[in-house]
C-alpha positions as CSV (number, residue, x, y, z in Angstrom):
1,M,25.3,-17.6,-44.6
2,Q,26.7,-20.3,-42.4
3,A,29.3,-21.3,-45.0
4,L,30.4,-17.7,-45.4
5,I,30.8,-17.2,-41.6
6,A,32.8,-20.5,-41.4
7,T,35.5,-19.2,-43.8
8,L,36.1,-16.2,-41.4
9,L,36.4,-18.3,-38.2
10,P,39.2,-20.1,-36.5
11,A,39.4,-23.8,-37.2
12,E,38.3,-24.6,-33.7
13,L,34.9,-23.1,-34.2
14,S,32.2,-24.4,-36.5
15,G,29.8,-22.2,-38.5
16,L,26.9,-23.6,-36.5
17,A,28.5,-22.7,-33.2
18,A,29.3,-19.2,-34.5
19,M,25.7,-18.7,-35.6
20,A,24.5,-19.8,-32.1
21,L,26.9,-17.4,-30.4
22,I,25.8,-14.5,-32.7
23,M,22.1,-15.1,-31.8
24,A,23.0,-15.5,-28.1
25,A,24.8,-12.1,-28.2
26,A,21.5,-10.5,-29.4
27,F,19.4,-12.2,-26.8
28,T,21.7,-11.6,-23.9
29,S,22.2,-8.0,-24.8
30,A,18.4,-7.6,-24.8
31,V,18.2,-9.3,-21.4
32,T,20.8,-6.9,-19.9
33,A,19.2,-3.8,-21.3
34,A,15.7,-4.9,-20.1
35,L,16.6,-6.2,-16.7
36,G,19.8,-4.3,-16.0
37,I,22.1,-7.3,-15.6
38,G,22.4,-11.0,-16.4
39,G,23.2,-11.2,-20.1
40,G,27.0,-11.1,-19.8
41,V,27.1,-14.0,-17.4
42,V,24.7,-16.1,-19.6
43,L,26.9,-15.4,-22.6
44,L,30.0,-16.3,-20.7
45,G,28.5,-19.7,-19.8
46,L,27.7,-20.4,-23.4
47,M,31.2,-19.4,-24.6
48,A,32.6,-21.7,-22.0
49,V,30.9,-24.6,-23.8
50,M,31.7,-23.6,-27.4
51,L,35.1,-21.8,-27.3
52,P,38.6,-23.1,-26.6
53,P,39.5,-22.3,-22.9
54,A,42.2,-19.8,-23.9
55,A,39.7,-17.8,-25.9
56,I,36.8,-17.6,-23.5
57,I,37.8,-14.6,-21.3
58,P,39.5,-12.4,-24.0
59,V,36.8,-12.9,-26.6
60,H,34.0,-12.5,-24.1
61,G,35.7,-9.3,-22.8
62,I,35.8,-7.6,-26.2
63,V,32.3,-8.7,-27.1
64,Q,31.1,-7.2,-23.8
65,L,33.1,-4.1,-24.4
66,G,31.2,-3.5,-27.7
67,S,27.9,-4.4,-26.2
68,N,28.2,-2.2,-23.2
69,A,29.6,0.7,-25.2
70,G,26.6,0.5,-27.5
71,R,24.2,0.5,-24.5
72,A,26.1,3.4,-22.9
73,L,25.8,5.4,-26.1
74,M,22.1,4.7,-26.4
75,T,21.5,5.9,-22.8
76,L,24.3,8.5,-22.6
77,R,22.2,11.3,-21.1
78,H,21.4,9.1,-18.1
79,V,25.1,8.2,-17.3
80,N,26.3,9.4,-13.8
81,L,29.5,11.1,-14.9
82,T,30.7,11.6,-11.3
83,T,30.7,7.8,-10.7
84,L,32.7,7.3,-13.9
85,L,35.2,10.0,-12.9
86,W,36.3,7.9,-9.9
87,F,35.7,4.5,-11.5
88,S,38.1,5.1,-14.4
89,P,41.4,5.4,-12.4
90,G,40.4,2.3,-10.4
91,V,40.0,0.3,-13.6
92,I,43.5,1.3,-14.7
93,L,45.0,0.3,-11.3
94,G,43.1,-3.0,-11.1
95,A,44.0,-4.0,-14.7
96,W,47.6,-3.0,-14.2
97,L,47.9,-5.1,-11.1
98,A,46.2,-8.1,-12.8
99,S,48.6,-7.9,-15.7
100,L,51.4,-8.5,-13.2
101,F,49.8,-11.6,-11.8
102,L,48.3,-13.5,-14.7
103,V,48.5,-16.7,-12.8
104,D,46.0,-19.3,-11.5
105,L,44.3,-17.8,-8.5
106,P,42.0,-19.9,-6.2
107,L,39.0,-19.5,-8.4
108,H,36.5,-20.9,-5.9
109,L,37.6,-18.3,-3.3
110,I,37.2,-15.4,-5.8
111,Q,33.7,-16.7,-6.8
112,L,32.6,-17.1,-3.1
113,C,33.8,-13.6,-2.3
114,I,32.0,-12.0,-5.2
115,A,28.8,-13.9,-4.4
116,G,29.0,-12.8,-0.8
117,F,29.5,-9.1,-1.7
118,I,26.6,-9.2,-4.2
119,L,24.2,-10.6,-1.6
120,L,25.4,-8.1,1.0
121,L,24.9,-5.2,-1.3
122,C,21.5,-6.4,-2.4
123,W,19.9,-7.5,0.9
124,G,22.2,-6.3,3.7
125,P,21.9,-3.0,5.5
126,A,22.6,0.2,3.6
127,I,26.4,0.7,3.4
128,P,27.9,3.9,4.8
129,R,27.7,6.9,2.4
130,F,31.5,7.2,2.2
131,A,31.7,3.7,0.8
132,T,29.7,4.8,-2.3
133,G,31.6,8.1,-2.6
134,P,34.7,8.8,-4.5
135,V,37.1,6.6,-2.5
136,G,34.6,3.7,-2.3
137,T,34.0,3.9,-6.1
138,F,37.7,4.0,-6.8
139,L,38.3,0.9,-4.6
140,A,35.4,-1.0,-6.0
141,A,36.6,-0.3,-9.5
142,S,40.2,-1.5,-8.6
143,V,39.1,-4.7,-7.0
144,T,36.5,-5.7,-9.6
145,S,38.8,-4.8,-12.5
146,F,41.6,-7.0,-11.0
147,A,39.2,-9.9,-10.6
148,S,37.6,-9.4,-14.0
149,L,40.8,-10.6,-15.8
150,F,40.6,-13.9,-14.0
151,V,36.9,-14.8,-13.7
152,G,35.5,-12.8,-16.7
153,A,32.1,-11.9,-15.3
154,T,32.4,-9.4,-12.3
155,G,29.5,-7.4,-13.8
156,P,27.0,-8.5,-11.1
157,L,29.3,-7.1,-8.4
158,V,29.7,-3.8,-10.2
159,A,26.0,-3.7,-10.8
160,A,25.3,-4.4,-7.1
161,F,27.6,-1.5,-6.1
162,I,26.1,0.9,-8.6
163,K,22.7,0.0,-7.3
164,Q,23.7,1.5,-4.0
165,Q,24.2,4.8,-5.8
166,E,21.2,4.8,-8.2
167,T,17.6,3.7,-7.6
168,R,16.1,4.8,-11.0
169,R,16.2,2.3,-13.8
170,L,17.7,4.3,-16.7
171,P,20.6,5.8,-14.7
172,T,21.3,2.4,-13.2
173,V,21.5,0.7,-16.6
174,A,23.3,3.6,-18.3
175,T,26.0,4.0,-15.6
176,F,26.5,0.3,-15.3
177,A,27.0,0.0,-19.1
178,A,29.5,2.8,-19.1
179,A,31.4,1.4,-16.1
180,M,31.6,-2.1,-17.7
181,T,32.8,-0.5,-21.0
182,L,35.8,0.9,-19.0
183,Q,36.4,-2.4,-17.2
184,H,36.4,-4.5,-20.3
185,A,38.6,-2.2,-22.4
186,P,42.0,-3.2,-20.7
187,K,41.4,-6.8,-21.6
188,A,42.4,-6.3,-25.2
189,V,45.7,-4.7,-24.1
190,V,46.5,-7.2,-21.3
191,Y,45.6,-10.4,-23.2
192,G,47.1,-9.1,-26.5
193,A,50.4,-8.4,-24.7
194,A,50.2,-11.9,-23.2
195,G,50.1,-13.4,-26.7
196,F,46.4,-13.9,-27.5
197,V,45.8,-13.5,-31.3
198,F,42.6,-11.4,-31.5
199,G,42.9,-11.3,-35.3
200,D,41.7,-14.8,-35.6
201,W,38.5,-13.9,-33.8
202,L,37.7,-10.5,-35.2
203,A,34.9,-11.6,-37.6
204,L,33.0,-13.4,-34.8
205,I,33.6,-10.5,-32.4
206,G,32.3,-8.0,-34.9
207,L,29.2,-10.0,-35.8
208,M,28.4,-10.6,-32.1
209,I,28.8,-6.9,-31.3
210,A,26.4,-5.9,-34.2
211,A,23.9,-8.5,-33.0
212,G,24.2,-7.2,-29.5
213,A,23.4,-3.7,-30.6
214,L,20.1,-4.9,-32.0
215,G,19.3,-6.8,-28.8
216,T,20.2,-3.7,-26.8
217,W,17.8,-1.5,-28.8
218,A,15.0,-4.0,-28.2
219,G,15.8,-4.4,-24.5
220,L,15.8,-0.7,-23.9
221,H,12.3,-0.4,-25.3
222,L,11.1,-3.0,-22.8
223,L,13.0,-1.2,-20.0
224,A,11.2,2.1,-20.7
225,R,7.9,0.4,-19.9
226,R,8.9,-0.6,-16.3
227,S,8.5,1.4,-13.2
228,D,11.6,2.2,-11.0
229,Q,10.2,0.2,-8.1
230,R,9.5,-2.9,-10.1
231,F,12.9,-2.6,-11.8
232,A,14.7,-2.5,-8.4
233,L,13.0,-5.7,-7.2
234,V,13.7,-7.6,-10.5
235,F,17.3,-6.2,-10.5
236,N,17.9,-7.6,-6.9
237,L,16.3,-10.9,-7.7
238,V,18.4,-11.4,-10.9
239,L,21.6,-10.5,-9.0
240,T,20.7,-13.0,-6.2
241,L,20.3,-15.8,-8.8
242,L,23.7,-14.9,-10.3
243,A,25.2,-14.9,-6.8
244,A,23.7,-18.4,-6.2
245,R,25.2,-19.5,-9.5
246,L,28.6,-18.3,-8.4
247,V,28.3,-20.2,-5.2
248,W,27.3,-23.4,-7.0
249,Q,30.3,-23.0,-9.4
250,A,32.6,-22.3,-6.5
251,L,31.6,-25.5,-4.7
252,G,32.3,-27.4,-7.9
253,N,35.8,-25.8,-8.2
254,I,37.0,-26.7,-4.7
255,P,39.9,-29.1,-5.0
256,A,39.2,-32.6,-3.9
């Protein structure tokens, strides 16, 4: 099996590394389905160790597109369609603006801002109702979609925003999955236009998406056993840990 996979992979990636990433895709998808968040960031960290730098964000984006699309389909009846209606145009605007500025932004500032907003949305006072309404959803989608093309994992910020609109576990997970499906979709267009050759990575991407679907199925079965109150607490705690991780990374990225 390992030898067969190796023949379908770019020369920069070993068969062993590919197998590890495929298994990681299943595990992290299960984590996201069961806890609501976290798997995408963990997977991004693993990819940062195993993949060439130029491949990390585009490959991660397409794998996450497939993983989130599968989770959204499995929980389709729980998706908040009103949120998606206003989230979609914001994704388009943010991705379009990012495509005009594919440059090196101050990464540590982006990471600190995202971490700060996550902590505010989780533990701060309730934000005004208008901020979670149509205009707020549009602006949140625009900002996070713009940042997503540079830092890869803005999912925790999107999740923290959706948490302000939903308190029940299944609608939270379903709407978050659908929103992230929309947010990851433009990456294929933007990075493809920028010259990234997705064809070299299609075999790995396809296997990781398939493994992710199995993980999602298992994770949703665990989610169904949780109460909404316990889910909300775990969700906030996981988001806080991810925010702390972003702060740690940002401190390490500050120029000497």
